[in-house]
C-alpha positions in Angstrom: -0.3 0.3 -0.2 1.6 3.6 -0.8 1.6 6.4 2.2 -0.5 9.1 1.3 0.9 12.3 2.7 -0.8 14.1 5.1 -0.9 17.4 3.4 2.0 20.0 2.4 3.0 23.3 3.6 4.5 26.3 1.8 8.5 27.1 3.4 9.7 29.9 0.8 8.3 31.3 -2.1 9.4 31.6 -5.5 11.5 34.6 -5.5 11.1 35.1 -9.5 8.1 34.5 -11.5 7.7 32.3 -14.6 6.9 35.4 -16.6 8.3 38.7 -16.4 6.6 41.9 -16.1 7.8 42.9 -19.4 6.8 39.8 -20.7 2.8 40.1 -19.9 2.8 44.0 -21.3 4.1 42.5 -24.1 1.4 39.9 -24.5 -1.2 42.4 -23.1 -0.2 45.3 -25.6 0.4 47.4 -22.4 3.4 50.3 -23.3 2.6 52.5 -20.3 4.7 51.6 -16.9 1.4 53.0 -14.7 -0.1 49.6 -14.7 3.5 47.5 -13.5 2.9 46.8 -9.5 -0.6 45.3 -11.1 0.4 43.4 -13.3 3.5 42.0 -10.7 1.2 40.9 -8.7 -1.4 39.3 -11.4 1.8 37.4 -12.4 2.0 35.9 -9.1 -2.0 34.7 -9.2 -1.8 33.5 -12.2 1.5 31.6 -11.4 -0.1 29.9 -8.3 -3.5 29.1 -10.2 -2.0 27.6 -12.9 0.2 25.1 -10.2 -2.7 24.5 -8.9 -4.3 23.5 -11.9 -1.9 21.2 -12.5 -0.8 19.9 -9.5 3.1 21.2 -10.4 5.5 24.0 -8.8 6.6 25.9 -12.0 9.7 27.7 -10.9 11.7 27.1 -7.4 10.0 26.7 -3.8 10.9 24.9 -0.8 8.0 22.8 0.8 7.3 20.7 3.6 5.3 17.5 3.3 3.9 15.5 6.1 3.4 11.6 6.1 2.2 9.6 9.1 4.8 7.5 9.0 7.6 5.9 7.1 6.3 3.0 4.7 6.9 -0.8 4.7 8.3 -0.8 1.7 11.8 0.7 0.7 10.1 4.3 -1.2 7.2 7.1 -0.7 6.4 9.4 -3.3 6.5 13.0 -2.8 3.3 15.1 -4.0 4.6 18.2 -5.7 7.2 17.7 -9.1 9.3 18.6 -10.5 11.3 17.4 -7.4 14.5 18.9 -7.4 16.2 18.0 -4.0 15.2 16.8 -0.6 16.3 19.7 1.9 15.8 17.3 4.9 13.6 14.3 6.7 12.4 14.9 10.4 10.9 12.2 12.2 9.6 12.0 15.8 10.8 8.9 17.2 9.4 6.7 20.0 9.3 8.9 22.7 8.1 11.8 20.9 11.4 13.3 20.2 12.1 15.6 17.2 15.0 13.4 14.6 17.2 14.1 11.7 17.2 11.3 9.2 20.6 11.3 8.3 21.1 11.5 4.2 23.2 8.6 4.6 19.7 6.6 4.9 17.8 8.1 2.1 18.2 9.7 -1.2 15.8 11.5 -3.9 14.7 9.1 -6.8 14.3 11.5 -9.4 14.3 8.7 -12.0 10.1 8.7 -11.5 7.9 11.5 -11.3 7.3 13.6 -9.1 10.5 12.4 -7.4 10.9 10.2 -4.4 12.1 9.4 -0.8 14.1 6.5 -1.3 16.1 4.0 1.2 19.8 3.9 0.3 21.8 -0.3 0.1 20.8 -1.9 3.2 19.3 0.9 5.2 16.1 1.1 7.1 13.3 3.3 8.0 13.3 4.4 12.2 10.6 3.5 14.1 7.8 6.6 14.8 5.3 7.5 17.1 1.9 6.6 16.3 1.0 10.5 15.7 -0.5 12.1 13.0 2.3 13.9 10.5 5.0 12.2 12.2 7.4 12.7 9.3 8.2 16.0 7.3 10.3 16.0 4.0 11.7 19.5 3.6 12.0 19.6 -0.4 13.1 21.9 -3.3 10.6 21.8 -6.3 10.8 23.4 -9.6 12.1 24.6 -12.1 15.2 27.2 -13.0 12.7 30.0 -15.1 14.8 29.1 -18.0 13.7 25.4 -17.7 10.0 26.1 -17.1 8.0 25.0 -20.2 7.0 27.7 -22.6 3.6 26.0 -22.4 3.4 27.0 -18.8 4.4 30.1 -19.1 1.9 31.0 -22.1 -0.8 29.6 -19.4 0.5 32.0 -17.0 0.3 34.8 -20.1 -3.4 33.9 -20.7 -4.3 34.3 -16.8 -3.2 37.6 -16.6 -4.9 38.8 -19.7 -7.9 37.6 -18.3 -7.8 39.2 -15.0 -6.4 42.1 -16.8 -9.1 42.4 -19.0 -11.6 41.3 -16.4 -11.0 43.5 -13.1 -14.3 43.2 -11.8 -17.0 40.5 -11.1 -16.7 38.6 -14.1 -19.2 35.3 -15.1 -18.3 32.8 -17.5 -14.2 32.3 -18.4 -12.8 34.3 -15.7 -9.4 32.6 -14.2 -9.4 30.8 -17.8 -11.6 28.3 -16.6 -13.9 27.8 -19.4 -10.9 29.0 -21.8 -10.1 26.5 -24.4 -6.9 27.2 -25.0 -5.9 27.5 -20.9 -7.6 24.5 -20.9 -5.1 22.8 -23.6 -2.4 24.5 -22.6 -2.3 22.6 -18.7 -3.9 20.1 -19.8 -0.5 18.5 -21.3 1.3 20.3 -17.9 -1.1 18.4 -15.5 0.4 15.6 -13.0 -1.5 12.5 -12.6 -4.0 12.5 -9.6 -1.6 14.3 -7.3 -3.3 16.5 -5.1 
């Protein structure tokens, strides 16, 4: 049986966005600088929406993912691809004390998508306290801006355009939900059934 995630928490938000203000302005055909701050805000909102809709991180960010223990098998999946690296694995031992699992025990298995925490040869998972969220994996997800797929960048631009042109309450078509171009782009980026 697969080990199920007990949730995730953002630790460090992206410091860069997949689309620059200039790229967004080119897409919107805006030449004046008066809307730059507003457009910058739209970029973040649009990137977050694309990440939610595709169930993946576009640009580099740090997350904690929680599990109720270690699996009976030698590996367990993280649920926010692509996983670039694992920063740490901490757990509550049988006495309830926080412990950090040594990197000599586990490794990132990047050969499978989205990425998994795998035991190294001849290692065993430690015993944890039987408690909700006994294990925390801190990892870096996402890609460098230069590696973000063009289809993801264009999906972000389509959402920016939708929000820029529809600043008030809007019905059908708001935030790309009914935009066939947006839906087509994110369908190629969406990761499986991970939540």
